[in-house]
N, C-alpha and C positions, 0 to 999 in steps of 0.2 A: 619608523619602519617597524611594523608589527606582524604578528601571525607568521604564516609560512615564509613570506618574503624576508622577515627579520631573522627567522631561524636559518634559512639558507645563507644569508649574509654572515651570520655568526659562524656557521659550519665552515664556510669558505675562508673566513678570516683565521679560524683555528688552524687551517692547513695551508695558509698562504696562497690561496687561489683568488685571483681577481674576479670580480663579478662585473657583468655589464647590465646596467639598468636601462630598460626600454619600456617606457610607460609604467604599467603596474607589474612588470615582470623583472625578476632578478635572474639573469641568465648566466650559465656557467660555461666556460670554454671546454672543448673536448679534452684538452690537455690536462685539465684539473678534475675531470669527472671521477676518476678512480679514487683520488684522495678524498673528495667530498663523500663519495659512497662509503668509503672506509670509515669516515667520521660518523656517518649515519649508523653503520653497523655497531660501532662502539657505544653509541647512545641509545640503541634499540629503536631507531626511527625507521618506520616502514616507508618504502618507496611505493607510491601508488601508480606513478606513470612517468614517462619521459617523452618530451617532444623536442625534436631537433630542427634547427634553423640554419640557413646560410645568411650571413649579414651582407646586404647589398646597399651600400651608402647608409642612409637613415632608415632603410626598410629591412624587414626580416622576411625571408622566403622560406616557407615550410619545406622540409625535406620529408616527403611522404613515406619514404622507407625508413625513417628514423622516428617513428611514433610507436610507443608501446604502453600497454596497460597491464599493471601488475596488481591491481586492486583485489584480484581473486586469490592472491597468495595468503596462506594462513598466518605466516609469521614474517616478522621484519627480516630475519635472516634469509628466508626463501626469496623475498622480494628483492633484497640487495644482491643475492647471488645471481638472480635472473637479470637484474639491471646491469651488473658488471658484464655478463655474457653478451647482453644486447649492445652495450657500448662498444665492446670489442668488434662486433660485426658491423654495426650500423654507423659508428662514429668515424669521423674523418677530421684531420687537422683543419682548423679554421671554422669548424661548426660551433654553434652555441646551443646550449640545451636548457630547456625549462624543466626543472626537476619538481615533480609534484610529490609532496611528502605528507606523512601523518605521524606526528611525534607521540611517543608513549613515554611518560615520565620525563618529559622535556618541557620547554616553555611553550610548545605548540599544543593546543587542545586537541584531544583525539576526536 
C-alpha cells in the first residue's frame, strides 16, 4: 500500500483508528476523523478534500452534502481547520470518509 492510501493507513494506525478498504480507497469512519485530522496537523499534511459515504452492504452511497474541496487553502493548518469544521457539520455516525491529502515533509510526495 503506497502513496496517499499508505499514508492515510499510517496516520490512522498512529491514532488507533480502523480503516475500511474498499477497492482503491482507504476510508475512515466518522468517529475517527478528528483524530486523523489532528495527526495531519501535527505532520503538516494538507487536506485537499473530503468525500463522505454511507455503507450499504458491499456498496458505498455518496452523501452529496458531505463533499468538500479545500485545495484552495494556502496552508495545511487552514485546510485542516476547515476540514474539522466541515466534519462537525456534515459528518454523522456510521459514515465513512475518503480523505484526500497532500503531504509535505512526509512519505507522500507533494
